N, C-alpha and C positions, 0 to 999 in steps of 0.2 A: 044120436048125438046129445050129450048131456047139456043142461042149461048153460053151465059155464062156457062149454064150447060154442054154443050158438051165440051167446052174447059176445064172446071174444071175436068170433067170426064177423058179426055185425060191427063191432068196434073197429076191427081191422079194415072192413070195407069203407068205413068213414074216414080211416086214417090214411089210407093208401096214397091219395092224391096230394097229401101235404107237401111231399117233395117230388111228386112224380110228374108234375106238369112243366114242360118246357116253355119258354117264352119264344113266340114266333111273330115276326113282323111280316104282314102280307099286304100287298097293294090291292089285290083283287082275288076273287074266289077261284080263278083259274090259274093263279100264279103258284109256282112251286114254294112250299114253306121256307122261310129264311129265318135262321136262328138268330135271336138277339141274346147276347151274353150278359149274365149278371157279373158284378165285380169279383165275387168269389170264384165263379167259373173261369174268368179270364186268368186268375191267379193259378188255378189248377191246370189250366190248359198250357200255360208256360212251363210248369213243372213237368207235365207230360211230354211236351215237345223235347225238352232237355233229356228226359228218360229215354225216349226213342233214339235220339241222336247218340247218346252215350253208349247205348247197347246195340246200335246199328240194326234197329228193328224197322222192317217195312210193313206199314199197315195199309198202304194204298193198293197193293196187288191182291185181288181176291184169293181166298184159300184154295180155289180149284177142287172143291169137294162137292160130292153128290150124296144125297140121302135116298136110300131105296128101301121100301117096305115090301116084303114078299107075302104072298097069300098064305093062309093058315096051313095049307097042306104042303108047304115048301119050307122046311126048317132053314133058318138063316145060317146055321152051322154048315149047310151044304152049299152055300152061295157060290163059292169060288169054282165049284165043280159042275155048275149048272150047264146044261147044253142049250144054247140059244138058237132061236129059229133063225136069226140072222148070222151068217158065218163070220162076217168081218166085225168082231166086236172090239171097240176101241179099248186100248190098254188102260188098265187101272190096277190099284192096289187097295186092299182092304185096310182101312185105318182102325176101325173098331166095329163091334157088333153089340147090339142089345138084344139078347135072346128073348127077354120078357115081351118086347115090342115087335119082335121079328124084323128088326131094322139093321141095316149095314151102312156104315159111312165109308164112302169110297173116295180115293184121290186120283186125279187124272188130269192130263194136260189138254183134254178135249172134252170139256164139260157138256157142251151142246150136243156133240155127237153121241156121247155115252147116254145122255138123257133120252135122245131119240131112240136109241137101241133098246134101252131097258123098258121104256114105256110101250114099246111094241110087243113085249114078251107077255105071254099068258100068265106066267107064274108071278109076275110083278103086279102089286096092287098100285103103287105109284113110285115115281122116281122124280126127284126135285133138286134144285140147287140147295146148298147149305146156306140158306138166306141169313143175312145179318139183321139183327134187331138192335134197338138203341135205347139207352137210358135217356133221362131228360135232365135239364138244368135244375139247379137248386136255388130257390128263392128263400132268403133267410131274413128273419126279423128278431128283434130282441124281446119280444112279448109273445106269450102263447095265447093269442086272441082266440084261436079255434077252440080252446077249452073254456074260456071265459071272456066273451065279447061284451064289454061295457060301452062300446061305441068309440073306443080309442082309435087314434089315427095310425094307420099302418101303410108305410111307403107313400105317405102324402095323402092317402085316401081315408076319409071319415068313415068309421064303421057304423053298424047298426046294432044297437043294444039287443042282446039275446040271440044274435045270429051266429050260433056256435053249436057245439056238440051236446050241450047239456050234460056234460060228462059226469057231474057230480051225481046225478040221478042214476046213471049207469053203474058208478062206483058204489053206490049204496047196495046194489045187488051183487056185484063182483068186480074185482080188478084183475080177473084172470086167475090162472093157477099154475104152479110149477110143473104140474103134470101135462100142460098143454105146450107143445113145441111147434113154433111157427117157423116155417122154412122161408128164409129171405133170399130169393133167387135174383141176384143183382151183381154189383161189383163185390169185391171183398169187404170185410168189416174189421174195424179196429176193435179186436176182442178185448183188449186191455184198457179200453176207454173207461174212465171212472163211472160214468153214468150207466153203462150197459154191461160191464164185465161180470157182474153178479148174475146176470140174466142170460149168459151165453151157454148153450147147450153143450153138455159133455157126454160123449158116448160111454155108457156104463160098461160096455163089454169089450172095450178096446184099451190095450196097454201100449204106451209109446215105446216100443221096443224093436222097431224095424221090421215087424211081421204083421200079418193080417190076423190079429187075435180072434176077431168075431167072424171070420170067414165070410165077409160080405163083399170081398173083391177089392178093398181099399185099405192099404197099409197105414196104420197110425192115424186114422181118421177120428182124432180125439174131439175136434170141434166142428165137424163137417168136412167139406172138401172143395178144393180149387180145381174146377173142371176145365179152366183155361190152361193152366199149366201142369195139370194132372199131378198135383201133390197135395199135402195136408196143410200147406201154409195158406190160411184163408185171408190173411192180410199181408200185402206186399209193400206198399208205400202209399203216402197220402195222395199223391197225384193220380194214382189208379183206383183208389178204394174209398174216396170220400163220399160217393153217392150211397153205397150200401151202408156206410156207417151212419149217414144221415137218416136213411129209412129205418134202420134198426132202432135209433133212438126214439123216433116217432112212435114205434110200436111198443118198445119195452124200456124206455128210460125209467130207472128205478127210484127217482126222487132225490138222487144225490144233488146237492146244492140247489134244491128246489125245482129241479127239472123232471118232469113226469112224462112218460109215454102214455098212450091210450090204454094199454093193458100192462101195467108195471110189474105184474107178477108172473108173466109167462116167460118161457124160455125161447131163445132165438137160435135157429140152426143156420149158420152161414152156408150158403150154396153159391159159390163164386162162379159165375157164368160170363162175366163181362170184365174188361179192363177199361177204366175211364168212362167211355160213353157207348160202347158197343160190344156185341158178342154174337156168336153163331148158334144157329138152331141146333146143330149137333150136340153142342155142350148143354143146351137147355133140356133137351129130351133125355140125356143121360142123367142130369140132375133130377128130373122128375122121377126117373126109375130109381135112383138112389133114395130119394126122399120117401117113395112108396115103400121101398125095402126097409127103411128105418122107422116106419110107422108114423110119419108126419101126416096130419090131417088138414092143415091150412098152409097155403103158400102165397106169399106176396109177390106180385109181378108188377114192378114199377118200370115197365118197358113196353114198347110196342113196335110193330112194323107194318108197312103198307102192302107187303106181299101176301097174297093168299098162301097159306103156309100149312099144307095138310099134315106135316109131321108134328105140328103143335097139337094135333088132335090126340096125342098121347095123353093129354089132359082128360079126355072123355072117360076113360076106363081106369083112371088112376085111384079112384076112391078118395081123392083129395079135393078140398074146396080151394079155389084159386080166386084171389082177389086182384083184379086187373085194371090198370089204367085204361080209360077209354080212348085215349089219343088226345093230341093237344094242338090241334091245327085251327081251332076257331071255326069249325065248319060242321054242318049236320052230317050224320052218318049216311044220309041219302046221297051225298056228294063225295064222300071220302070214308072208306072203311078201314079200320085198324084191327090188327090181330095180335094177341089171342082174344082180346075183349069182345069182338063182335062175332065170335063163333056161335053165340047164343046157346051155350051149353048149360045143362041143369046145375053143374058144379062150378060155374063161373059167375062171379059178381062183378059187373062192369061199373066202374066209377068215374064220374065226370067231377068237375071242380066248380066251386063257388068262391066269391071274394068275401071281404069282411063286411059287405053290405047284405050278403045273403042271396046275391044274384049270380047267375051263371057267369063264370069267368070268361073274359073275352077270348082267351086262348084255348078254352076247353072244347073238345068235341062233344057233341050232343045228338040226341036222337033216340029212336025207339028201343035199340038194344040196351040202352044204359039203365042200370037198375037203381042207382042211388048217387047222389051228389054230396060232396064234402068239401071243407075248407081246402084251399089250394094255393093261396097267394100269401107271401110274406111269412113263411113258416120257420119257426126257431127249432133247431134240433142239434144233435151231436155231429161233430166233425172230427177227423182223426187228430189225436194229441200230437 
């Protein structure tokens, strides 16, 4: 990896948690985390609720999907004609397959029964629910203290002079390069926002003509892909896509109106795997496969889940560096483990958060798997126009 790539990866690891830490209010360490909303989040929640009602969308019912990975000697293309040791196989339909990972996504009305059947099969490496993962709330402030902390007051808290990224020293070496493409695996991104539109990746081998010009399996993927809706519209509306837009600005704000991201010269590839606050594992692993195919070397993951999620180990053999939020429950990883950050893979940088005093943020997960801490509270960035 070239020097610019290494420095950009490090910069991203310190940038990730700027917007990735949700606010949780907890009464004790055994209680379930309870989310406390910021004002901006409440506004988007109201818009999201109206969107669901207007479009008669039900998000409460699980998607009733299963992810199954077959062993290497059993091609996933043959999955539907497999002869199972158990004769009474619960009914299912194949939603999609990922040949590169030897994975199939199945839909069924009997998830538990199908999981039991598949996990008893010798040809199956594992079968698991299509776990849901969650984005986090956005804490916003009007000053970029994380780039230059002079001890200013943020959110009523007096800062510590110099408790910042020392970004100018990094920029003296590099501000990134247009040759570096960062995958933002998140909600959608407002690709026409004035502060990031010049840094949105464009597929050089795709023409918007209703066909798959570059033969990568995705028609008209000019600026990435929406894996939630399976189309090329990587921005749908503000209520759904504010989180990804906020993260994109933190990484690659180009200096318009004086707002800078950590690496203002890199390109951002939108990989929409979530709407509003959550998304499914099946979309995430497809996005990883797409990014790998398109040559991405760094992916930002501002989400986490508490379920042990073997399918996310598609990360391991991807050849991509993943910058992952450590989790935001205010607890040690000895008590509560989050994924994918806590897989402890060589190509995962796990990031916890600090406040403007330079101390571990009260909401941040901390512990041995964490690689680096970065500013996390009161962060200013882009929101949909």
